Phi, psi and omega in degrees: 000126177238117177273125182259160177284134178270125178256157186256166176305135181099348179294137183300333179297334181285344178258354184288149178285134183239166178284148178284133176277115182272329182219122178280354179261009181288157180294327179294317179293318180297321178291322178299315179298318178297315181298318180291322174298315178299320181295318179293320174298314180299327183271356180080018181273348177237000000 
């Protein structure tokens, strides 16, 4: 479980250029989804 930092609207990271996701079935994307789900549970958002 990795709890990530929740950023707010207006944060510069939201405007940064990011890499294109080529496969939604990759292990990196699956881990990201798990981390974000864990973060939302930990923050009481789910």
